[in-house]
PLY file of the C-alpha trace (Angstrom):
ply
format ascii 1.0
element vertex 330
property float x
property float y
property float z
element edge 329
property int vertex1
property int vertex2
end_header
0.00 0.00 0.00
2.79 2.45 0.92
4.54 2.01 -2.44
1.52 3.56 -4.14
2.71 6.89 -2.70
5.91 8.84 -3.30
7.45 10.90 -0.53
9.07 14.00 -2.04
11.04 16.99 -0.84
13.54 19.53 -2.18
17.23 18.68 -2.01
18.47 20.70 0.93
18.33 20.95 4.74
17.11 17.52 5.94
16.15 15.91 2.61
18.44 12.90 3.04
17.02 12.07 6.45
13.42 12.50 5.23
13.91 10.29 2.18
15.90 7.63 4.06
13.10 7.46 6.64
10.47 7.23 3.90
12.31 4.36 2.20
12.67 2.55 5.55
8.86 2.75 5.88
8.30 1.31 2.39
7.55 4.45 0.35
8.88 5.44 -3.05
11.07 8.54 -2.83
11.75 11.58 -4.99
13.99 14.61 -4.56
13.76 17.90 -6.44
17.42 18.90 -6.72
19.41 21.68 -8.30
20.89 20.42 -11.56
24.40 21.09 -10.28
23.74 18.76 -7.32
22.12 15.80 -9.13
25.35 13.82 -9.07
25.46 14.23 -5.29
21.96 12.83 -4.73
22.67 9.93 -7.11
25.03 8.60 -4.44
22.11 7.44 -2.29
20.26 4.24 -3.19
17.21 5.14 -1.08
16.34 7.94 -3.54
14.27 6.45 -6.35
13.92 9.51 -8.57
15.60 12.87 -9.01
13.92 15.83 -10.71
16.43 18.50 -11.69
15.82 22.25 -11.66
18.08 25.25 -12.22
16.49 27.03 -9.29
14.04 26.01 -6.56
11.87 28.92 -7.72
10.88 26.57 -10.58
8.97 24.36 -8.12
5.50 25.65 -9.16
6.31 24.81 -12.78
7.05 21.15 -12.04
4.07 20.51 -9.75
1.90 19.30 -12.62
4.55 16.72 -13.56
4.43 15.31 -10.03
0.65 15.00 -9.60
0.48 11.63 -11.39
3.19 10.24 -9.12
0.89 10.34 -6.07
3.37 12.61 -4.32
3.24 13.70 -0.68
5.52 16.69 -0.04
7.44 16.90 3.23
8.42 20.53 3.97
11.59 21.57 5.77
13.39 24.85 6.50
14.51 25.44 2.93
10.91 25.51 1.68
10.27 28.92 3.28
13.79 30.15 2.54
13.61 29.31 -1.19
9.89 29.31 -2.05
8.69 31.96 0.39
5.65 31.75 2.61
3.21 32.42 -0.22
4.92 29.84 -2.41
4.31 27.23 0.26
0.68 28.24 0.68
-0.01 28.06 -3.06
1.44 24.57 -3.39
-1.19 22.24 -4.85
0.51 18.92 -4.11
-0.51 17.11 -0.89
1.60 18.69 1.88
2.36 17.11 5.25
1.47 19.69 7.89
-0.80 22.65 8.51
0.04 25.60 6.25
-1.86 28.00 8.53
0.97 27.63 11.04
3.34 29.32 8.55
1.83 32.73 9.32
2.78 32.36 12.97
6.21 30.86 12.34
7.26 33.49 9.81
5.87 36.53 11.66
7.95 36.92 14.81
5.33 39.15 16.43
2.60 36.52 15.97
5.06 33.85 17.06
5.78 35.74 20.26
2.07 36.12 20.99
1.53 32.39 20.40
4.24 31.45 22.88
3.19 33.99 25.49
-0.50 32.99 25.30
0.61 29.37 25.71
2.20 30.34 29.03
5.75 29.86 27.77
8.62 31.83 29.29
10.12 34.03 26.55
12.71 36.82 26.37
11.41 40.35 26.72
10.71 42.07 23.40
11.14 45.80 22.77
8.70 47.47 20.38
10.04 50.95 21.07
13.76 51.59 20.50
13.75 54.08 23.39
12.83 51.27 25.81
15.66 48.89 24.84
17.70 47.45 27.70
21.06 46.14 26.46
22.25 43.59 25.50
19.65 42.65 22.88
19.55 40.53 19.76
17.85 41.67 16.53
16.29 38.95 14.36
14.88 39.18 10.86
11.56 37.53 10.05
11.48 34.07 8.48
13.76 31.02 8.45
17.30 31.76 7.32
19.57 29.58 9.43
20.62 32.39 11.76
21.39 34.88 8.98
20.15 38.35 9.84
20.77 38.05 13.61
22.78 40.75 15.39
23.91 41.03 19.02
23.71 44.66 20.15
25.39 46.19 23.21
24.72 49.92 22.83
22.45 52.52 21.25
24.98 53.54 18.58
25.35 49.97 17.35
21.57 49.50 17.46
20.98 52.48 15.16
23.66 51.18 12.78
22.35 47.61 12.58
18.70 48.61 12.14
19.66 50.41 8.92
20.93 47.10 7.51
17.37 45.74 7.43
16.44 48.42 4.88
12.71 48.27 5.55
12.58 44.49 6.19
10.77 43.28 9.29
12.66 42.47 12.47
12.17 41.98 16.19
14.35 43.17 19.09
14.69 40.66 21.92
16.36 40.63 25.31
19.60 38.64 25.03
19.49 35.69 27.45
22.80 34.36 28.73
22.82 30.59 29.11
23.13 27.27 27.29
21.24 26.84 24.03
19.08 23.73 23.70
16.94 22.82 20.70
14.21 20.32 21.55
12.86 18.22 18.67
9.21 17.25 19.16
6.68 15.27 17.18
2.94 15.65 17.76
0.68 12.96 16.31
-2.85 14.08 15.42
-3.76 10.40 15.03
-2.94 9.39 18.61
-3.08 12.90 20.17
0.30 12.32 21.80
3.52 14.34 21.97
6.99 12.82 21.68
10.45 14.24 22.25
12.64 12.55 19.66
15.99 14.30 20.15
17.84 17.46 21.23
20.81 19.42 19.92
22.90 22.54 20.11
23.78 24.57 17.03
27.30 25.47 16.03
27.19 29.03 14.74
29.85 31.07 12.97
31.55 32.85 14.41
29.91 33.23 17.80
30.99 29.74 18.91
34.62 30.57 18.20
34.83 33.98 19.86
36.60 32.58 22.93
39.47 31.52 20.67
39.74 34.75 18.67
42.35 37.20 20.02
40.73 40.31 18.57
37.35 42.01 18.47
34.86 40.88 15.80
31.10 41.12 15.37
29.44 37.82 16.35
27.72 35.90 13.56
24.87 33.43 14.13
24.83 31.61 10.78
24.37 27.90 11.53
27.05 25.60 10.11
26.48 22.44 12.15
24.92 20.79 15.16
26.06 18.76 18.16
23.97 16.35 20.28
22.91 17.22 23.80
21.05 15.35 26.55
18.99 17.28 29.08
19.17 16.40 32.77
16.23 14.12 33.52
14.75 16.37 36.24
14.12 19.03 33.56
12.55 16.65 31.04
8.97 16.92 32.41
9.06 20.69 31.86
10.34 20.18 28.32
7.33 17.96 27.60
4.96 20.41 29.27
6.21 23.30 27.10
5.60 21.29 23.93
2.11 20.29 25.02
1.20 23.91 25.85
2.37 25.10 22.44
0.34 22.43 20.61
-2.80 23.10 22.67
-2.62 26.86 22.12
-2.10 26.35 18.36
-5.39 24.46 18.24
-7.12 27.46 19.82
-5.22 30.27 18.15
-4.44 29.01 14.63
-7.00 26.33 13.73
-8.65 23.26 15.26
-6.06 21.16 13.43
-3.27 23.19 15.03
0.42 22.36 14.93
1.26 18.73 14.24
4.15 16.62 13.02
7.72 17.71 13.80
8.54 21.02 15.45
11.30 22.49 17.56
11.38 24.80 20.57
14.64 26.71 20.54
15.51 27.44 24.15
18.13 29.00 26.37
18.65 27.53 29.85
19.99 29.99 32.43
22.28 29.10 35.37
19.08 29.02 37.48
17.86 26.15 35.24
15.11 28.34 33.81
13.92 27.76 30.24
13.50 30.70 27.87
11.97 29.81 24.50
13.52 32.14 21.95
11.87 30.71 18.81
9.66 27.96 17.47
10.31 26.13 14.20
7.04 24.53 13.09
8.63 21.78 10.96
11.59 19.40 10.91
14.84 21.16 11.86
18.36 20.41 10.64
19.53 19.41 14.13
17.57 16.17 13.73
20.11 15.10 11.08
22.34 14.00 13.96
19.90 11.21 14.76
19.25 9.23 11.58
19.78 6.06 13.62
17.74 7.44 16.53
18.64 9.25 19.75
18.58 8.42 23.47
15.06 9.90 23.59
13.78 8.06 20.52
15.24 4.85 21.96
13.04 5.29 25.03
9.95 5.33 22.81
10.84 2.90 20.01
12.64 -0.45 19.88
14.06 0.37 16.46
16.03 3.26 14.92
13.62 6.21 14.68
14.72 9.50 13.17
12.36 12.44 12.82
12.31 11.78 9.07
11.25 8.18 9.62
8.69 9.29 12.25
7.05 11.50 9.61
6.83 8.55 7.23
5.48 6.33 10.01
2.69 8.84 10.69
1.77 8.90 7.00
1.83 5.09 6.88
-0.43 4.89 9.94
-2.82 7.44 8.42
-3.06 5.35 5.24
-3.85 2.23 7.29
-6.54 4.08 9.26
-7.96 5.81 6.16
-7.15 9.20 7.74
-4.60 10.53 5.25
-6.64 13.68 4.56
-6.37 14.61 8.24
-2.60 15.10 8.02
-2.28 16.67 4.55
-2.92 20.25 3.53
0 1
1 2
2 3
3 4
4 5
5 6
6 7
7 8
8 9
9 10
10 11
11 12
12 13
13 14
14 15
15 16
16 17
17 18
18 19
19 20
20 21
21 22
22 23
23 24
24 25
25 26
26 27
27 28
28 29
29 30
30 31
31 32
32 33
33 34
34 35
35 36
36 37
37 38
38 39
39 40
40 41
41 42
42 43
43 44
44 45
45 46
46 47
47 48
48 49
49 50
50 51
51 52
52 53
53 54
54 55
55 56
56 57
57 58
58 59
59 60
60 61
61 62
62 63
63 64
64 65
65 66
66 67
67 68
68 69
69 70
70 71
71 72
72 73
73 74
74 75
75 76
76 77
77 78
78 79
79 80
80 81
81 82
82 83
83 84
84 85
85 86
86 87
87 88
88 89
89 90
90 91
91 92
92 93
93 94
94 95
95 96
96 97
97 98
98 99
99 100
100 101
101 102
102 103
103 104
104 105
105 106
106 107
107 108
108 109
109 110
110 111
111 112
112 113
113 114
114 115
115 116
116 117
117 118
118 119
119 120
120 121
121 122
122 123
123 124
124 125
125 126
126 127
127 128
128 129
129 130
130 131
131 132
132 133
133 134
134 135
135 136
136 137
137 138
138 139
139 140
140 141
141 142
142 143
143 144
144 145
145 146
146 147
147 148
148 149
149 150
150 151
151 152
152 153
153 154
154 155
155 156
156 157
157 158
158 159
159 160
160 161
161 162
162 163
163 164
164 165
165 166
166 167
167 168
168 169
169 170
170 171
171 172
172 173
173 174
174 175
175 176
176 177
177 178
178 179
179 180
180 181
181 182
182 183
183 184
184 185
185 186
186 187
187 188
188 189
189 190
190 191
191 192
192 193
193 194
194 195
195 196
196 197
197 198
198 199
199 200
200 201
201 202
202 203
203 204
204 205
205 206
206 207
207 208
208 209
209 210
210 211
211 212
212 213
213 214
214 215
215 216
216 217
217 218
218 219
219 220
220 221
221 222
222 223
223 224
224 225
225 226
226 227
227 228
228 229
229 230
230 231
231 232
232 233
233 234
234 235
235 236
236 237
237 238
238 239
239 240
240 241
241 242
242 243
243 244
244 245
245 246
246 247
247 248
248 249
249 250
250 251
251 252
252 253
253 254
254 255
255 256
256 257
257 258
258 259
259 260
260 261
261 262
262 263
263 264
264 265
265 266
266 267
267 268
268 269
269 270
270 271
271 272
272 273
273 274
274 275
275 276
276 277
277 278
278 279
279 280
280 281
281 282
282 283
283 284
284 285
285 286
286 287
287 288
288 289
289 290
290 291
291 292
292 293
293 294
294 295
295 296
296 297
297 298
298 299
299 300
300 301
301 302
302 303
303 304
304 305
305 306
306 307
307 308
308 309
309 310
310 311
311 312
312 313
313 314
314 315
315 316
316 317
317 318
318 319
319 320
320 321
321 322
322 323
323 324
324 325
325 326
326 327
327 328
328 329
């Protein structure tokens, strides 16, 4: 039954994990790849078909070619980065997830309201420049892997950095000092249960190297890699509670369907062991690529290797068995 469907995604971000997980669950697989990267994706036997494009902006043009393949599209961070929010919304192919959540993920003001109304502890945000208490971090709207983030320590630097946005939207947040922790969740609308599948830290240039640099440079938050991290067990119940609150509020605030599938709460933990949620990513995140063979947390839930990519495919497989596929596709 599964091989009647093709799991597809664009060749970037977490595509390999998604397609490997889909193949492990018995689906056919397809990647839409840049022509210059086709030879790279040919290396992997779990990818059944490669569709080449010169640019991911061509995605709408190839949708018609994919309809007959019974494709289910799995979005990841590059979908918003390359296709834009409207490009995702206009997609006609069956799409795993709730597109209404995109408005809240992309708009940092709406995102902040979502988290606050869910009762989540978040950094203070400054709407008026006159009220800013330094240090702060400025973030552009949308998913860009940390690009467009600036740490600001004084008013002069703030005025300078704001000009760089050139009319683009941004938010000014209190800078929280602590350890970063990215919690990878999966919410199943079929079983109404939340799972924590893994956790990571991001390695960002050049902020993670500043302690080894003997001169003054502006910190950069562009993500270049990830490292695994395990949370102390006494804090794990709160991690679950935060995820459950976010899902419940999404069902009230966004739509009855709410947020489902993979998502990530990006947190900072202070020396007082207090969580601050700085962002939410309402889809699979690249940090899950560390755990293609599972993680300590996935091992507690499954007696087999379970990546986030495979968990997505498992949810689709279960929906097919239960004749509920329409409930998880947009």
